C-alpha positions, 0 to 999 in steps of 0.5 A: 217504761221502767221495770217497776211498771212492768209487774203492775201491768202484768198484775192487772192483766192477770186480775182482768183474766181472772174476773173474766174467767169467774164471769164466764164460769157463772154463765155455764148454762145460758139463758135468753130472756129469763128462759133456759136454753136447751141442753147442748147438742151432742158432739160428733162422737159416740160418747154422748146421748141426748133426748134432743139429738136429731140422729139415732146414734145419740138419741134416747127417749125423754122421761115422761114424768107424772105428779108435777113437783113430786115427779121433778123431786123423784127425778132429783132424788134418783140422780142424787142416789146414783153411784159416784154422782154429785149434783153440781148445779140445781135450779127450778126444772134443771139439774147438772150432775158430775158422774165419776167412772169407778176406776180412773175417775173420768167425769161424765156430765148428766144434765136433766131439764124439765119442760114448762108443762112438767111432764117431760124431762129431757136428758143429756149424758156425755163423757168430757174426755175420749172419743167413745164411751162403751155405752156408759152414757146410754146405760146411765140414762136408762138406769135413771129411767128405771129408777124413776119407774120403780119410783112411780115417777114416770107416766104410766109406771107403777112403783115397784112392790116392796 
């Protein structure tokens, strides 16, 4: 093999690697037979909460929403209105947002997913880095719950008086 052949081989390997990275990046929320899979489980660290968690340390209650499409729109609006939060992926019945901390700008992931009946929203909030979160993710989920209650989007909740 001559030296002229080496860059070509290296370039093709780099190109293949880039294509695989792009393909994997597009598959961030895997599906099975066209249906979204449930939210990822929390890791064995106290920096994540989920309505699907089997243990009390990570579990939060799901949101019981009312109003069908209007209720889901209220969830989207409430997530979009959260400080330092950007919705990075949006599909029917699913949102993924990145929430940045105020000072150091750490990124946490917030995911919400509405069930097929449209009356339950599962939620997951997790830190990308570190071990603990000083309760930030649980507080975020409960703050979102309060915003939904104020908007009248939770089943049995009345909108806040203006």
